[in-house]
Z-matrix of the N, CA and C atoms (Angstrom, degrees):
N
C 1 1.451
C 2 1.530 1 109.62
N 3 1.305 2 116.41 1 133.84
C 4 1.461 3 122.19 2 -178.29
C 5 1.525 4 109.81 3 -77.61
N 6 1.318 5 116.38 4 132.28
C 7 1.459 6 122.19 5 178.38
C 8 1.526 7 109.09 6 -86.43
N 9 1.321 8 116.14 7 142.45
C 10 1.457 9 119.73 8 177.27
C 11 1.531 10 109.15 9 -84.45
N 12 1.316 11 115.33 10 166.56
C 13 1.467 12 119.82 11 -179.79
C 14 1.522 13 110.37 12 -63.67
N 15 1.327 14 118.04 13 -33.41
C 16 1.463 15 119.61 14 -179.86
C 17 1.524 16 111.48 15 -64.70
N 18 1.343 17 117.80 16 -26.63
C 19 1.466 18 120.34 17 175.92
C 20 1.522 19 111.23 18 -63.58
N 21 1.312 20 117.37 19 -26.26
C 22 1.463 21 121.51 20 179.40
C 23 1.520 22 111.75 21 -68.27
N 24 1.328 23 117.00 22 -21.76
C 25 1.456 24 119.82 23 -174.14
C 26 1.529 25 114.02 24 -97.57
N 27 1.322 26 116.18 25 13.79
C 28 1.459 27 117.69 26 173.97
C 29 1.519 28 108.69 27 -71.83
N 30 1.312 29 115.98 28 147.04
C 31 1.455 30 121.42 29 -177.37
C 32 1.516 31 108.07 30 -100.37
N 33 1.317 32 116.60 31 104.85
C 34 1.454 33 122.05 32 -177.12
C 35 1.531 34 110.26 33 -70.63
N 36 1.331 35 116.49 34 129.52
C 37 1.458 36 121.29 35 175.72
C 38 1.528 37 108.36 36 -73.98
N 39 1.324 38 115.77 37 132.69
C 40 1.465 39 120.30 38 -176.17
C 41 1.525 40 111.73 39 -92.67
N 42 1.329 41 113.59 40 140.11
C 43 1.464 42 121.20 41 171.01
C 44 1.527 43 107.21 42 -98.01
N 45 1.319 44 116.71 43 172.53
C 46 1.464 45 120.78 44 177.67
C 47 1.525 46 110.36 45 -57.30
N 48 1.323 47 116.92 46 -42.81
C 49 1.463 48 121.57 47 178.59
C 50 1.526 49 110.83 48 -58.59
N 51 1.319 50 116.53 49 -42.02
C 52 1.468 51 120.38 50 -179.79
C 53 1.523 52 111.74 51 -63.64
N 54 1.333 53 116.41 52 -40.47
C 55 1.468 54 120.43 53 178.94
C 56 1.525 55 110.24 54 -64.02
N 57 1.325 56 116.58 55 -40.93
C 58 1.468 57 120.54 56 177.36
C 59 1.525 58 110.28 57 -63.92
N 60 1.325 59 117.27 58 -45.36
C 61 1.471 60 121.25 59 179.82
C 62 1.528 61 110.38 60 -62.24
N 63 1.323 62 117.03 61 -43.84
C 64 1.469 63 119.69 62 178.27
C 65 1.530 64 111.43 63 -62.61
N 66 1.319 65 116.87 64 -39.44
C 67 1.467 66 120.31 65 177.00
C 68 1.521 67 111.75 66 -63.70
N 69 1.322 68 116.44 67 -42.72
C 70 1.469 69 120.27 68 178.14
C 71 1.526 70 111.39 69 -65.61
N 72 1.332 71 116.20 70 -41.19
C 73 1.459 72 119.59 71 178.00
C 74 1.532 73 111.55 72 -67.58
N 75 1.316 74 116.95 73 -36.29
C 76 1.463 75 120.79 74 175.09
C 77 1.521 76 110.01 75 -59.66
N 78 1.336 77 116.55 76 -47.28
C 79 1.468 78 120.62 77 178.91
C 80 1.521 79 111.03 78 -63.19
N 81 1.326 80 116.72 79 -42.51
C 82 1.469 81 120.25 80 178.63
C 83 1.519 82 110.87 81 -62.52
N 84 1.335 83 116.37 82 -40.28
C 85 1.465 84 120.60 83 178.18
C 86 1.514 85 112.74 84 -63.30
N 87 1.339 86 116.13 85 -39.77
C 88 1.472 87 119.87 86 177.81
C 89 1.522 88 110.78 87 -62.47
N 90 1.322 89 116.58 88 -40.95
C 91 1.468 90 120.53 89 178.98
C 92 1.529 91 110.18 90 -68.64
N 93 1.334 92 116.64 91 -46.87
C 94 1.461 93 120.03 92 -177.35
C 95 1.526 94 112.68 93 -65.78
N 96 1.328 95 117.37 94 -28.84
C 97 1.471 96 119.85 95 176.20
C 98 1.523 97 111.67 96 -66.20
N 99 1.327 98 117.39 97 -22.72
C 100 1.464 99 121.12 98 179.47
C 101 1.530 100 112.06 99 -86.39
N 102 1.330 101 116.44 100 -19.15
C 103 1.463 102 120.78 101 179.23
C 104 1.520 103 109.19 102 -90.03
N 105 1.314 104 115.96 103 100.33
C 106 1.453 105 120.09 104 -179.64
C 107 1.522 106 109.57 105 -123.41
N 108 1.325 107 114.30 106 151.70
C 109 1.456 108 121.57 107 177.73
C 110 1.507 109 108.64 108 -125.48
N 111 1.308 110 116.71 109 146.84
C 112 1.451 111 120.58 110 176.47
C 113 1.509 112 112.26 111 127.16
N 114 1.326 113 114.09 112 -160.56
C 115 1.454 114 121.28 113 -178.43
C 116 1.527 115 109.32 114 -97.08
N 117 1.317 116 115.23 115 -177.39
C 118 1.462 117 120.40 116 178.39
C 119 1.530 118 111.16 117 -62.60
N 120 1.328 119 117.37 118 -32.14
C 121 1.456 120 121.48 119 -174.96
C 122 1.519 121 113.89 120 -96.60
N 123 1.324 122 117.07 121 -29.09
C 124 1.458 123 121.08 122 -178.91
C 125 1.520 124 108.24 123 -125.10
N 126 1.323 125 115.37 124 104.41
C 127 1.464 126 120.80 125 -178.50
C 128 1.520 127 110.29 126 -122.49
N 129 1.325 128 114.65 127 141.77
C 130 1.456 129 121.35 128 175.85
C 131 1.515 130 108.20 129 -113.46
N 132 1.327 131 115.79 130 119.01
C 133 1.456 132 122.11 131 174.27
C 134 1.515 133 108.44 132 -109.93
N 135 1.328 134 116.62 133 173.86
C 136 1.457 135 119.47 134 -175.29
C 137 1.521 136 113.61 135 -121.62
N 138 1.311 137 118.31 136 8.75
C 139 1.455 138 121.31 137 178.63
C 140 1.521 139 112.65 138 -62.93
N 141 1.323 140 117.59 139 -27.67
C 142 1.464 141 121.37 140 179.69
C 143 1.522 142 111.59 141 -60.96
N 144 1.330 143 117.16 142 -28.91
C 145 1.469 144 120.90 143 179.80
C 146 1.533 145 109.71 144 -65.28
N 147 1.321 146 116.52 145 -43.17
C 148 1.467 147 120.80 146 179.24
C 149 1.525 148 110.05 147 -65.03
N 150 1.317 149 117.11 148 -42.58
C 151 1.469 150 120.33 149 177.86
C 152 1.522 151 110.55 150 -60.12
N 153 1.314 152 117.31 151 -42.86
C 154 1.467 153 120.90 152 178.96
C 155 1.531 154 111.09 153 -65.23
N 156 1.332 155 117.04 154 -40.04
C 157 1.472 156 120.29 155 177.78
C 158 1.526 157 111.16 156 -62.78
N 159 1.314 158 116.58 157 -47.79
C 160 1.471 159 120.06 158 178.54
C 161 1.526 160 109.70 159 -59.85
N 162 1.316 161 116.68 160 -42.08
C 163 1.465 162 121.04 161 179.32
C 164 1.517 163 111.62 162 -62.76
N 165 1.322 164 116.75 163 -42.14
C 166 1.467 165 121.08 164 -179.88
C 167 1.525 166 111.41 165 -67.96
N 168 1.318 167 117.64 166 -37.65
C 169 1.464 168 121.61 167 -175.03
C 170 1.518 169 113.36 168 -86.94
N 171 1.334 170 117.90 169 -34.32
C 172 1.463 171 120.68 170 -171.72
C 173 1.521 172 114.64 171 -121.43
N 174 1.304 173 118.26 172 -6.77
C 175 1.457 174 121.08 173 177.28
C 176 1.515 175 113.84 174 91.42
N 177 1.336 176 115.12 175 172.57
C 178 1.470 177 120.05 176 -173.71
C 179 1.524 178 114.70 177 -66.16
N 180 1.337 179 118.42 178 -32.66
C 181 1.463 180 119.15 179 -176.12
C 182 1.520 181 111.79 180 -70.74
N 183 1.318 182 117.10 181 -48.62
C 184 1.466 183 118.77 182 179.68
C 185 1.521 184 110.73 183 -68.55
N 186 1.328 185 117.61 184 -38.14
C 187 1.471 186 118.37 185 179.27
C 188 1.526 187 111.02 186 -67.24
N 189 1.329 188 117.65 187 -35.40
C 190 1.468 189 120.50 188 176.76
C 191 1.525 190 110.49 189 -64.84
N 192 1.336 191 115.93 190 -40.39
C 193 1.473 192 120.15 191 178.44
C 194 1.527 193 110.94 192 -63.28
N 195 1.319 194 116.15 193 -46.32
C 196 1.471 195 120.29 194 -179.86
C 197 1.530 196 110.04 195 -66.39
N 198 1.339 197 117.77 196 -39.12
C 199 1.466 198 120.97 197 178.81
C 200 1.524 199 111.15 198 -62.11
N 201 1.330 200 117.10 199 -40.25
C 202 1.471 201 120.58 200 178.60
C 203 1.525 202 110.16 201 -64.46
N 204 1.327 203 116.18 202 -46.75
C 205 1.472 204 120.15 203 178.91
C 206 1.523 205 110.17 204 -61.27
N 207 1.327 206 116.56 205 -44.92
C 208 1.473 207 120.84 206 -178.81
C 209 1.521 208 111.22 207 -61.65
N 210 1.331 209 117.39 208 -40.12
C 211 1.462 210 120.00 209 179.69
C 212 1.524 211 110.80 210 -64.59
N 213 1.319 212 116.68 211 -45.80
C 214 1.466 213 120.29 212 -178.08
C 215 1.527 214 111.13 213 -68.00
N 216 1.331 215 116.80 214 -49.02
C 217 1.472 216 120.89 215 -179.53
C 218 1.531 217 110.62 216 -64.75
N 219 1.327 218 116.82 217 -41.29
C 220 1.461 219 120.30 218 179.03
C 221 1.519 220 112.34 219 -61.35
N 222 1.320 221 116.99 220 -39.76
C 223 1.461 222 120.92 221 177.73
C 224 1.523 223 110.52 222 -65.41
N 225 1.324 224 116.27 223 -42.49
C 226 1.471 225 120.15 224 179.08
C 227 1.530 226 110.65 225 -63.89
N 228 1.341 227 116.58 226 -45.94
C 229 1.466 228 120.54 227 -177.47
C 230 1.525 229 112.81 228 -64.37
N 231 1.325 230 116.97 229 -35.10
C 232 1.464 231 119.71 230 -178.47
C 233 1.522 232 112.34 231 -87.42
N 234 1.332 233 117.11 232 -9.24
C 235 1.461 234 119.99 233 -179.06
C 236 1.507 235 112.88 234 75.47
N 237 1.325 236 116.20 235 18.11
C 238 1.452 237 120.37 236 179.87
C 239 1.513 238 112.11 237 -75.75
N 240 1.317 239 114.90 238 174.44
C 241 1.458 240 121.33 239 177.48
C 242 1.520 241 107.53 240 -85.92
N 243 1.336 242 116.46 241 123.40
C 244 1.462 243 119.67 242 -179.64
C 245 1.525 244 109.81 243 -81.38
N 246 1.324 245 114.70 244 132.92
C 247 1.453 246 121.64 245 174.33
C 248 1.522 247 107.25 246 -135.68
N 249 1.327 248 118.62 247 122.02
C 250 1.466 249 121.07 248 -174.09
C 251 1.527 250 114.50 249 -62.01
N 252 1.309 251 117.70 250 -21.90
C 253 1.461 252 120.11 251 178.11
C 254 1.519 253 112.03 252 -59.67
N 255 1.326 254 116.66 253 -38.26
C 256 1.465 255 119.39 254 179.30
C 257 1.525 256 111.39 255 -68.78
N 258 1.326 257 117.19 256 -28.56
C 259 1.463 258 120.44 257 174.22
C 260 1.528 259 109.26 258 -67.55
N 261 1.316 260 116.72 259 -40.91
C 262 1.470 261 120.77 260 175.51
C 263 1.528 262 109.92 261 -60.25
N 264 1.323 263 117.21 262 -42.93
C 265 1.465 264 120.93 263 178.30
C 266 1.523 265 111.36 264 -62.47
N 267 1.322 266 117.53 265 -43.04
C 268 1.463 267 121.41 266 179.08
C 269 1.528 268 110.47 267 -62.27
N 270 1.325 269 116.38 268 -43.30
C 271 1.465 270 121.04 269 178.86
C 272 1.529 271 110.27 270 -62.97
N 273 1.317 272 116.59 271 -46.63
C 274 1.465 273 120.78 272 -178.62
C 275 1.530 274 111.31 273 -62.65
N 276 1.326 275 117.37 274 -42.44
C 277 1.460 276 120.25 275 177.42
C 278 1.520 277 111.73 276 -60.59
N 279 1.331 278 117.11 277 -42.03
C 280 1.462 279 121.55 278 178.97
C 281 1.528 280 111.14 279 -65.00
N 282 1.321 281 116.69 280 -40.92
C 283 1.468 282 120.50 281 178.77
C 284 1.532 283 110.34 282 -64.22
N 285 1.320 284 116.65 283 -42.12
C 286 1.473 285 120.14 284 178.41
C 287 1.525 286 109.98 285 -61.09
N 288 1.323 287 117.45 286 -47.67
C 289 1.467 288 119.61 287 176.48
C 290 1.528 289 110.65 288 -58.92
N 291 1.328 290 117.41 289 -41.57
C 292 1.459 291 120.70 290 179.92
C 293 1.518 292 112.56 291 -61.50
N 294 1.319 293 116.80 292 -40.65
C 295 1.470 294 120.85 293 178.71
C 296 1.524 295 110.40 294 -62.12
N 297 1.317 296 117.09 295 -39.60
C 298 1.459 297 120.55 296 -175.07
C 299 1.526 298 114.77 297 -88.03
N 300 1.349 299 118.14 298 -22.96
C 301 1.465 300 119.33 299 -172.86
C 302 1.522 301 115.92 300 -116.52
N 303 1.333 302 118.68 301 -22.50
C 304 1.457 303 119.95 302 -176.74
C 305 1.523 304 110.13 303 -72.14
N 306 1.321 305 116.17 304 123.79
C 307 1.460 306 124.21 305 -178.43
C 308 1.525 307 112.05 306 58.50
N 309 1.316 308 116.50 307 29.59
C 310 1.467 309 122.74 308 178.85
C 311 1.521 310 109.00 309 -137.60
N 312 1.315 311 115.30 310 160.18
C 313 1.462 312 120.05 311 174.60
C 314 1.526 313 109.22 312 -80.06
N 315 1.301 314 114.97 313 146.54
C 316 1.462 315 120.02 314 177.33
C 317 1.528 316 108.34 315 -87.28
N 318 1.326 317 114.71 316 77.77
C 319 1.457 318 120.40 317 179.35
C 320 1.530 319 108.79 318 -79.85
N 321 1.326 320 115.22 319 166.28
C 322 1.463 321 118.54 320 176.30
C 323 1.530 322 109.63 321 -57.92
N 324 1.331 323 116.87 322 -42.03
C 325 1.469 324 120.14 323 -178.46
C 326 1.530 325 111.00 324 -61.36
N 327 1.342 326 117.78 325 -47.42
C 328 1.471 327 120.72 326 -179.90
C 329 1.525 328 111.33 327 -62.13
N 330 1.315 329 116.47 328 -41.80
C 331 1.468 330 120.18 329 -178.93
C 332 1.524 331 110.21 330 -66.93
N 333 1.315 332 116.69 331 -47.27
C 334 1.469 333 120.33 332 -177.78
C 335 1.526 334 111.33 333 -63.90
N 336 1.336 335 117.31 334 -48.51
C 337 1.463 336 120.20 335 -176.97
C 338 1.531 337 110.76 336 -64.41
N 339 1.332 338 117.10 337 -45.90
C 340 1.472 339 119.31 338 -179.46
C 341 1.521 340 111.11 339 -61.90
N 342 1.327 341 116.66 340 -43.31
C 343 1.461 342 119.71 341 -177.88
C 344 1.527 343 111.34 342 -69.36
N 345 1.326 344 117.32 343 -35.18
C 346 1.465 345 119.80 344 177.44
C 347 1.531 346 111.29 345 -67.56
N 348 1.333 347 117.17 346 -40.33
C 349 1.471 348 119.98 347 177.31
C 350 1.527 349 110.02 348 -61.88
N 351 1.328 350 116.30 349 -44.99
C 352 1.467 351 120.26 350 179.13
C 353 1.524 352 110.52 351 -64.61
N 354 1.329 353 117.16 352 -42.02
C 355 1.467 354 120.57 353 -179.31
C 356 1.527 355 111.71 354 -62.00
N 357 1.333 356 116.69 355 -43.59
C 358 1.464 357 120.17 356 -176.17
C 359 1.531 358 111.38 357 -80.30
N 360 1.327 359 116.68 358 -55.86
C 361 1.462 360 120.30 359 -172.10
C 362 1.527 361 111.90 360 -74.37
N 363 1.337 362 116.11 361 -51.29
C 364 1.466 363 119.54 362 -173.62
C 365 1.525 364 111.36 363 -81.48
N 366 1.325 365 116.42 364 -58.78
C 367 1.466 366 119.92 365 -172.29
C 368 1.528 367 113.40 366 -71.49
N 369 1.325 368 116.68 367 -44.46
C 370 1.469 369 118.75 368 -176.14
C 371 1.525 370 112.12 369 -83.15
N 372 1.313 371 117.80 370 -51.24
C 373 1.465 372 119.32 371 -174.84
C 374 1.528 373 112.96 372 -81.70
N 375 1.340 374 117.02 373 -60.61
C 376 1.466 375 118.84 374 -175.40
C 377 1.523 376 113.21 375 -65.04
N 378 1.326 377 117.40 376 -49.16
C 379 1.468 378 118.68 377 -177.58
C 380 1.522 379 112.34 378 -64.78
N 381 1.327 380 117.05 379 -32.30
C 382 1.465 381 119.67 380 174.33
C 383 1.525 382 110.24 381 -67.30
N 384 1.326 383 116.32 382 -40.13
C 385 1.463 384 119.99 383 176.09
C 386 1.527 385 110.67 384 -60.60
N 387 1.340 386 117.25 385 -44.24
C 388 1.475 387 119.84 386 179.99
C 389 1.526 388 110.97 387 -62.32
N 390 1.326 389 116.94 388 -42.24
C 391 1.474 390 120.27 389 178.50
C 392 1.530 391 110.65 390 -64.55
N 393 1.323 392 116.43 391 -38.45
C 394 1.462 393 121.05 392 178.03
C 395 1.528 394 110.46 393 -61.99
N 396 1.320 395 116.21 394 -43.70
C 397 1.464 396 120.21 395 179.81
C 398 1.527 397 112.07 396 -68.85
N 399 1.319 398 116.33 397 -38.73
C 400 1.471 399 120.32 398 -178.08
C 401 1.524 400 112.71 399 -69.21
N 402 1.329 401 115.36 400 -45.22
C 403 1.461 402 119.81 401 -170.57
C 404 1.522 403 113.68 402 -108.93
N 405 1.337 404 116.83 403 6.88
C 406 1.473 405 121.61 404 176.80
C 407 1.532 406 112.08 405 53.63
N 408 1.338 407 114.72 406 43.73
C 409 1.459 408 120.52 407 177.39
C 410 1.520 409 109.36 408 -106.32
N 411 1.319 410 117.60 409 154.48
C 412 1.470 411 119.84 410 179.22
C 413 1.533 412 110.84 411 -66.47
N 414 1.327 413 116.13 412 132.46
C 415 1.462 414 122.53 413 -179.16
C 416 1.519 415 111.33 414 -55.07
N 417 1.325 416 116.97 415 -49.67
C 418 1.469 417 120.96 416 -174.03
C 419 1.526 418 112.35 417 -68.67
N 420 1.312 419 117.40 418 -24.22
C 421 1.468 420 119.67 419 176.18
C 422 1.531 421 110.37 420 -70.48
N 423 1.319 422 116.88 421 -36.97
C 424 1.466 423 121.40 422 -179.88
C 425 1.523 424 113.04 423 -80.20
N 426 1.308 425 116.84 424 -37.23
C 427 1.461 426 120.11 425 -170.49
C 428 1.529 427 112.47 426 -63.75
N 429 1.315 428 118.05 427 -32.78
C 430 1.474 429 119.33 428 -178.66
C 431 1.528 430 111.57 429 -64.70
N 432 1.322 431 117.69 430 -42.09
C 433 1.471 432 119.40 431 178.15
C 434 1.528 433 110.97 432 -70.86
N 435 1.316 434 117.02 433 -32.24
C 436 1.463 435 120.38 434 179.59
C 437 1.534 436 110.92 435 -71.94
N 438 1.322 437 117.27 436 -31.80
C 439 1.466 438 120.64 437 175.84
C 440 1.526 439 109.70 438 -65.21
N 441 1.323 440 116.79 439 -44.53
C 442 1.460 441 120.65 440 178.45
C 443 1.530 442 110.20 441 -59.47
N 444 1.322 443 116.34 442 -44.05
C 445 1.465 444 121.33 443 178.22
C 446 1.529 445 110.70 444 -58.12
N 447 1.323 446 117.23 445 -47.68
C 448 1.465 447 121.16 446 -177.93
C 449 1.525 448 112.11 447 -66.17
N 450 1.332 449 117.12 448 -36.10
C 451 1.466 450 120.36 449 178.27
C 452 1.528 451 110.32 450 -63.17
N 453 1.313 452 117.35 451 -34.37
C 454 1.465 453 121.39 452 179.87
C 455 1.529 454 111.61 453 -81.82
N 456 1.325 455 117.64 454 -45.36
C 457 1.467 456 122.44 455 -172.18
C 458 1.527 457 113.32 456 -79.45
N 459 1.316 458 118.78 457 -37.48
C 460 1.463 459 121.58 458 -173.54
C 461 1.532 460 113.58 459 -58.37
N 462 1.325 461 120.43 460 -45.80
C 463 1.477 462 118.17 461 178.10
C 464 1.541 463 112.85 462 -61.62
N 465 1.320 464 116.52 463 -34.17
C 466 1.467 465 120.19 464 177.73
C 467 1.529 466 109.56 465 -66.86
N 468 1.328 467 116.52 466 -43.76
C 469 1.464 468 120.68 467 178.58
C 470 1.526 469 111.17 468 -63.27
N 471 1.311 470 117.52 469 -38.92
C 472 1.465 471 121.67 470 178.79
C 473 1.523 472 110.19 471 -59.85
N 474 1.306 473 116.67 472 -48.27
C 475 1.468 474 120.67 473 -179.06
C 476 1.524 475 110.54 474 -64.01
N 477 1.317 476 117.00 475 -45.42
C 478 1.477 477 120.63 476 -179.98
C 479 1.530 478 110.19 477 -60.87
N 480 1.335 479 117.05 478 -46.88
C 481 1.468 480 120.56 479 -179.11
C 482 1.520 481 111.72 480 -61.07
N 483 1.311 482 116.48 481 -45.91
C 484 1.463 483 119.26 482 -179.02
C 485 1.524 484 110.57 483 -61.35
N 486 1.318 485 116.62 484 -45.97
C 487 1.470 486 120.08 485 -178.65
C 488 1.527 487 112.06 486 -64.97
N 489 1.320 488 117.09 487 -42.19
C 490 1.469 489 120.29 488 -179.41
C 491 1.523 490 110.82 489 -67.92
N 492 1.327 491 117.41 490 -50.90
C 493 1.460 492 120.52 491 -176.20
C 494 1.530 493 112.86 492 -65.54
N 495 1.316 494 117.16 493 -22.74
C 496 1.459 495 120.94 494 179.25
C 497 1.524 496 113.40 495 -104.88
N 498 1.325 497 116.73 496 7.70
C 499 1.461 498 118.88 497 179.79
C 500 1.526 499 110.69 498 -71.11
N 501 1.308 500 115.37 499 149.35
C 502 1.466 501 121.59 500 -179.75
C 503 1.527 502 110.71 501 -59.03
N 504 1.317 503 117.43 502 -41.57
C 505 1.463 504 121.55 503 -178.53
C 506 1.529 505 111.66 504 -62.83
N 507 1.314 506 117.51 505 -44.85
C 508 1.466 507 121.58 506 -179.59
C 509 1.525 508 110.27 507 -65.69
N 510 1.313 509 117.34 508 -41.70
C 511 1.470 510 120.25 509 177.92
C 512 1.527 511 110.83 510 -64.35
N 513 1.323 512 116.80 511 -37.76
C 514 1.468 513 120.99 512 178.54
C 515 1.532 514 110.48 513 -66.84
N 516 1.341 515 116.95 514 -44.30
C 517 1.464 516 120.25 515 177.09
C 518 1.526 517 111.21 516 -60.78
N 519 1.328 518 117.30 517 -42.54
C 520 1.468 519 120.97 518 179.50
C 521 1.516 520 110.38 519 -62.55
N 522 1.304 521 118.32 520 -43.89
C 523 1.465 522 119.99 521 -179.46
C 524 1.524 523 111.03 522 -66.35
N 525 1.319 524 117.14 523 -35.52
C 526 1.480 525 119.81 524 177.57
C 527 1.524 526 111.08 525 -68.81
N 528 1.322 527 117.46 526 -37.45
C 529 1.461 528 120.36 527 177.02
C 530 1.536 529 111.23 528 -66.24
N 531 1.319 530 116.36 529 -38.79
C 532 1.455 531 120.60 530 -178.78
C 533 1.525 532 112.41 531 -77.10
N 534 1.332 533 117.70 532 -21.93
C 535 1.466 534 121.54 533 -176.73
C 536 1.518 535 111.98 534 -76.43
N 537 1.296 536 117.96 535 -25.03
C 538 1.466 537 121.38 536 -173.79
C 539 1.499 538 111.77 537 -80.69
């Protein structure tokens, strides 16, 4: 049976096990956000995988909460400059993943559409706007390089997300979490 979009917005009640799992995934996300590959201008990190997993397992509300915490704590731990716009972007990305993955199958269509929305709206438009506001740089000067980055990185993220969300291990972990 096909789930409607409103089913994605149910607020799952957490058990002690769920809180522990969310804490572990939060920690894993913080570590994976630090592991990046690529050049100074085009970098691929893996924190998005954890956000998608949390979204698939716990829905958009809990994943948005964890994404906000991860953004704030990650900025503090790295000594970076905190800007609330990036927290908004993290929350929005988690909500988008939650809409497409919570109580739904991670089909190619769901993965591609969700990742394209995040690439265009969050990564290209919003994050460029935040950088423009932070560093007083022209929006259009930044957006062209960010578009190139997204054109290269997004297909890689799509493949990684599809493989992870459909892996036997992830499905087994999800069923064990739901069985308890």
